[in-house]
N, C-alpha and C positions, 0 to 999 in steps of 0.2 A: 364391205370391209368388216373384219372381225373386231369385237370389242377390245380384245387384247391389243390389236394393232392401233386402234384409236387411242387407247390409253398410253401406249408406248410413244406414239407421235406427239401427243400432248405433253408428256413429260420431257421428251427431247426438246420441244420448243421452249418450255420453261427453263430447261437446263442451259440452252443456248443463250437466252437472255441473261441468266445469272453469270455465265462465263464471260459474256461480252462486257457486262458491267465490271466484273472482277478484273479482267485484263486491262480495261481502260483505266480504271482507278489505280491499279498497281503500277501501270506505266507512268502516269503523271505524278503519282506520289514519289516514285523513285527519282523522277526528274527533279522534283522540288528538293528531295533529299540531297541530290548531287550538288545543286546550287548552294544549299546551306552549308554543305561540307566544304565546298570550294571557298566560300567566304571565311569559314572558320580556319581552314588550312592556309589560305594564301594571304589573307589580310589581318585577321585578328592576331595571329602569332607575331607578325611583323610589328604591329602596334605594341604588343607586349614586350618585344625585344627593345624597342625604342624607349619605352617607359623605364625598363630596367637600366638602360645606358644612362639616361638622365638622372636616375636615382643614384647610380654609381658616381656620377660627377658631383652630385650634391653631398655625397658622403666624404669627399676629400680626395687626396692624391696618394694615399698609401697603396701598398702593393695589393691588398685585398680588393680595394675598389677598382684599381686598374685591371686586375685579373677578371673581376666581374664584368667590367666594360668590354674587355677583350672577348670573353666567352659569348656575350650577347651579340657583339658585332659579327663574330664568326657565324653564329646562327642566322643572323639577318642576311649575310652574304650568300647563304645557302637557301634562302627563301625569297628570292627576287621574282616577282610575278607581274608587276605593273610597268608600264612604259615610263621611263624616266627614273625608275627606282634604282636601276643599275648605276647610273651616273651619280645620283645623290649618295648612294652607299659607298662608291669609290672615293668621292670627295670626303666623306666622313672618315674613311680609312686613312686617307692622306693626312688630314688634319690631326687625327688621333696619333699617327706615327710621330708627327712633329711634337705633339703634346707629350707623348710618352718618352721622347728622347731628351726632354728637359727644356725644350723651347716653349715653355708655357707662360702665358700671361693672361690677364683678364680678357683681352681682345680675342686671343686664340680660343679661350674657353667659350666665349660668347658665340664665336663663329661655329665652333663644334656643335653647340646646342642648336644653332639655326639649321645646320645640315641634318641633325637628327630629327628635328621637328619637321623638316621638309619631307624626309622619308615617311614620318608618321602621317603627315597631311596627305601624301600620295595614297596611302593605304585607306585612310578615312574616306577620301573621295571615292576610292574604288568600292568600298563597302556601301556607300550611298547609291552609287551607280548600279551595283549588283542587286541591292535591295529593291530598287525601282524595277529592275528587270524581273526579279523574282515575284514582285507584286503583280506585275503585268501578266506573267505566266500563270500565277495562281488564279487570277480573274478569268483568264482564258480557259483554264482547266475546269473551273467551277461552271462556266457557261457550257462547255462541252458535256460535262457530267450531268448538268441540269437537263439539257436537251435530251441526252441519251436516257436518263432516268425517267423523264416524263414520258418519252416514247415507250420505254419498257413497261412503265406502270399502266399506260393506256392499253397496250397489247395484252399484258397479264390480266388486267381487270376484265377486258373483253373475253379473254379465254376462261377466267374463273367463273364469270357470269354465265357463259353459254355452254361450256364443256360439261359441267356436272349435270345439266339438264339432259344431255344426250344419254347419260347413264341412268339418272334418277327417274326421269319421266316414265320410261318403260317399267321400272321397278314399282313405281307408284301404281301404275295401271295393273300390274301383275298382283300387287298386294290387294287392291280393291277387288280384283277378280277372285282371289283366294278367299277373301272375307265373304264374298257372295256365295261361293261354294260351301264355306263353313256354315252359312245360314240356309243351306239346302236350296239355294237358287241355282239349280243346275242348268238353267238356260243362259247363264252368263257366258260371254265369249270375249276373246281378246283379238284386236285387229292391229297388228304391227306391219308397217310397210317395209321396214328394213329386213335385210336378208342375213343379219348377223345372228349371234346366239339368242338374242331376244326373240327374233322371228321363229327360231326353232322351239324356244320355250313356249311361245304363243300357240304354235301348232300342237305341241304336246299337251298343253293346258286345255285347248279346245277339244282334243280327242278324249282326254280324261273327263271333262264335263259332260260330253255326249254319252260316254259309257256309264257314268254315274247316274245320269238322267234315266237311261234305259234300265239300269239296275234298280234304281229307286222305285220305278213304276212296276217292275216285275216282282219285287220282293216286299213291297209295302204291306200287302195283305198278310203275307206269312209273318212278318215282323209283328204286326198288330195281334195276330193270333197268339204268338209266343209271349208277347207282353202281357196279354190278358191271362194266359196260363200261369205265368210267374206271379202276377199279382194275386191270383186266386190261391196259389200255394202259400204265399207270404201271409195273406189275410187269414188263412186257416191255422197258422201256427199258434200254439198255446203260449209261446214266449213272446214278449214284446220285442219288435224288430223295427229299427229306424235306419234308413239308408241316406247317406250324404254323398254328393259328388265331390270332385276334386276342388271345387270352389266353395265347399261348405254350404251348398244349397240342399234343402231337404228334398230327396227324390221320392221317398215313400215312407209310410208309417202304418203298420197294420192296426186293426181296431183295438187290440190289447194295449198297444203302446199309446194310442190316443186316449183310451180310457184311463190309463195310469197317469198320463200327463194332464188330463182334464181339458183337452183341446179338441176342436173340430178339425176335420180334414182341410177345410179351406183356410184355417188359421195357420197351417203348418206346411202343407205340401207346396213346393215351389218357392218357399220363402228362404231367405238367408238365415242360417242357423243362429248367428249372433243376434239377429233382430228378434227371433222367437224367444231366445234366452233372456232378453231384456225384461219381458213380462211373465216369464215362467221359471221359477226358481229351480224346480226339479230338472228341467231340461238343461239349465245352465250348469247344474251340478254334474249331470251326465257328461257334458262336454269337457268339463274341467277335471273331473276325477279320473285318474289313471290307475288308482290302487285297486288291483283285481281282488285283493284279499278282503277288502272292506265290505261288510254287509250293508246294504241300503235298506233302511226301514222306511216304508212308504205306506201312507194311509189310503187304502183302496177298498172300495165296496164296503164302507163303514167298518173296516177293521184294519189293524196293523198287519202289514205283510212284509216279508223279507225277500230281497232280491240280490243276485250277484250280477255284476256288469261284465260283459265281454265285448271288447272292441276288435274288429277284424279289418285290417287294411286290405283293400282290394287292389291287387297289383296286376298290371298288364305288361308283361315283359319286365322292364325295370322302372316303369312309370306307375306312380300311385294315382289311381283314377277314382278313388272314393273310399268311404268308410261305412261299415255296418256296425251298429250298436245293438247288442242283444241283452235283454234283461231276463234272467231266469228266475222264476218264482220258486224259492226254496222254503217257503213258509212251513210246509208240512214237515220237512226235514228239521227245520229250526225248532218247531214245537216238539217234535219227537226227541230232539237232542236235549232240549231243556227238561222235558219230562224224564228222560233217561237219567240225566245228571241228578235231578232232584230225587228220583227213585233210588239211585245208587247211594247218594249221600244219606237219605233217610234210612234205607234198609241196613246200610253199614253201621249207622249210628245205633239203630234199634237192636242189631245183633250183638253189639258189644256187651250190653247188660246181661242177657241170659248166658252168654259164653263166660263172662266173668263170674256169674253165679255158679256155673258148672265147675269152673276151676276152684272156686271156694269150697264147693261141696266135695270135690276130689281131695282137697287138703284135709277136710274134716274126716273123711273116710280113712285116709292114710294115718290119721292120728291113732296111736296105740291105745289111748285112753277109751276110745269108742269100742274097740275090739280088734282082735288080730285077724289077719287075712291069710288064706292059704296061697300057694304059689300061682294057681290058676287065676285067682281073683286079683292078685298083684299084677299079673300080666295083662289082664283086661283093663285094670286101672291105668297102666302105662299107655296102652293103646288109646284109651279115652283121653288121656292127658295130651298125647301127641296130636290127636285129632282136634282137640280144643285149641291147642297152640296154633295148629295150621289154620283153623277157622279165624282166629284172631289176626293172623298174618294176612289172610285173604281180605278180611274186612278193612284192614289198614290200607291194602293195595287198592281196594275199591274207593276208599276215601281219597287216596292220592289221585286216582283217575278222575274223580269228580272235580278235584281242584284243577287238574289239567284242562278239562273241558270247559270249566268256568273261567279259565284264564288266571287263576290264583295258584300257580305252581310253587310248591315248597320243596326246595332242593336240599339234599344232604350230601354236600360235596366232600369227598374223602379220597385218599390215595388207594387205588385198587389195581390189580393186575388184569389185563384184558382177558386172560384165559378164564377168570372167574365169571366175567360177564357172559362170555360165550357159553360156558358150562351151564349156567343157570337158565339161559334162554333155550339151549338145545334140550335140556332135561324136560322143560315144560312143553316143548313141541314134539317130543319123540312119539307120544301116543298117536298124534295126528299123522305123523309121517308113516308109522307102522300100518295104519289103516289103508294107505295107498301103496304100501311096499316101496317107500322112497328112502334111499340111503342119504343120511346127512354126513357129508365129508368135511372134515375140519382141516384148515391150512393155516399154520402159524409161522410167520417169518421169524428167523432167528434174531436174538438180541432185543426182543420186545421188552421195554421197561414199563413200570407202573404209570398210570395216568390219574388225573384228578377228575372225578366224575361222581354222579349219583348212581350208585351201583344198581339199585332196584329199578329206577326209571330208565336207565340206559339198557338194562336187560329187557325191560318191557318193549323198548323200541326195536331191539334186535329180534325179540320174539314176534313182534308185529311183522317185521320183514320176513321172518321164517314162515309164519303161518300163511302169509300171502303167497310166498314162493311155493309152499307145499300145495296150497289150494289150486294154483294154476299150473303146477307142474304135471307132466304126464305120469301115469302109473308106471311102476317098476323103473323109474329114472332116479336121478340123484339131485341133491341141492348142495352147493358148495358154500361153506362159510369160511371167509378168508380174513385174516388180520395181518396188517403189515404197516410199516412206517413210510411216510411220504412228507417231505418238507417239514421235518421235525414234528409231525402230527401222526396220531394213530388212526388208521383207516379200517373200519369194519365194513365188509361187503357180503351180500348174500346173492348168489347166482343160481337161477333155475334154467331149465331147458324146456319151458312150455311154449305157449303160442306167441309170447312177446307182446309188445305194445307199439302201435303205429307211431311214427316220429311226431306227427302233428299233435298227439296227446301227451307226449312226454313232459312238456313244460307245465302241464296242468295237474299231474297226478298227485301233487302235494297240496292242491287247493281243497278247501273245505267243501264237503258234499259232492265233490267231483267223482264220477264213476266212468271208467273207460266203457264206451258203447259196446254192448255184447256181454258185459260181465255183471249186469244188474241181478242176475239170478243167483249170484253168490250170497246174497243176503246182507252185503255190506252197505253201510249208510254213507260211505265216503269220508269218514272222520278219522280213521286210524292213521293214515299217513300224514294228515294235517296235524294231528296231535303229536306224532313222532317228530315232525319238523320243529314244532314249538318246543318240545323237550330238549332237543339237540341244540337249537339256537339259543335257548336260555343258558346252556352250558358253554356257549361260545363256539359251537361247532357248526357244521354245514351238512346238509343232506343233498343227495344227487341220485339220478336214475339214468341208466343207459339200457337200450334195448335194440335188438334186431328182430323186426317182425317176422315171426315164424320160427325163430331160433332161441328165444328166451330173453330174460331180462336180468339186470344186475342193479340192485339197490344198495347204496353205500351211505355211510356217515363218517365224519371225521371229528376227533376230539384231540385237544392239546394234551 
């Protein structure tokens, strides 16, 4: 018999018990209701009529009282239900007619009251008699329902106790078998005597276990070889790598990671990550810190080193099966960056003094009191003045860049037209574009209004975009600079038609020190785009990058 049929028959059995109890209870409850209704209709109303008639006699013999007596007597005549009640009511009518015709005295009124009370007594006795019958019926109904309920309870209890076992016991055995398979005990087998769906499941389970056992023994050596190969590769990485499974147990950690954490392999491998983090502050910070931008300063090998953390979720289909934490050592880049920043700040500061002296000397030479100059000398002095002014501007820009890289950006926000920002950036990048015969195409949307921004620093960001685009664009191609409005904000974008960037790297291009694999030969330190993002975000804007690998990239930023 199929499981579905067993469940259906069991539910039909329970439903039959419920319906039997429901119909029996409903039948007897309706019967009791009929008895109560009869008492109320047949007798209680008659008693009420007699009370009203006696009350009318007590009120006197005026027309209102007589009319009240007459109405209740008529109602009583239409509600005769008991033996003897008809005769008593007729006698009451006869005496009342005499009473109404004027033949009234105390004796007649007393006789009328007796007849009324006789009618009332007949109904009272009927109520007592019917109440006794109703009580007897109630007890009999209670006995029937008690017997039927007890029988139904015993049958239902037996069914509830035994029937779930028919379904649950095979499931329990199947669960135990699955756990054995999960623990790689492929010799586990299920033995069900039933020929229902569970029997079919047992046959399929046993077949699966047999095939897994064969597969395990045939591929175990291959798996071990591949496992050792992967471990060798991980152990030879120069970056620190830590792997966790879906339950946050440490699967592996290469020697670099163990050295940074100051742990031995037996203290970490196979352990629950939270337990390791209890007594290792650095590992706890790695598990809790999700800020990819934050540099980690760690004391390793008797010196301070700088690392960036990268967390990779391992996805199998739609299931997360683990996590890999990678610590990249960027100490060399950090030291170079600090040295570069200090050099720029120092050289810029040192250049200001001689340049200022040159300008002062130029002013003295131009003074007529020192001597007159011919036209050729004046022209040379003008050129020297322009060059010194340009040098002062360059040193100021170098100082600004040093502030950007040190995190102390000084912004000069003012109202400026987007065309001026683009013009300044394109002018600076034109020579680089000419070397590769690249055309810089400008596209301005109509109706562009002024925006509030730091003109020099924003131009520097656009110039950074442009130089990157020119660097990676193909020769004899073009770079498109577009400016347009979107959501009440001004968007600047630079599009090239070079090799593009793979999608997996797009989210990292604005990270500090990040370089797209295969572009390290360009001489970049991976700081330009990170600085650009910092400048734009300080002005309340956002940066973004889009790319189709093999077809080029588009870098954009928005300002209000």
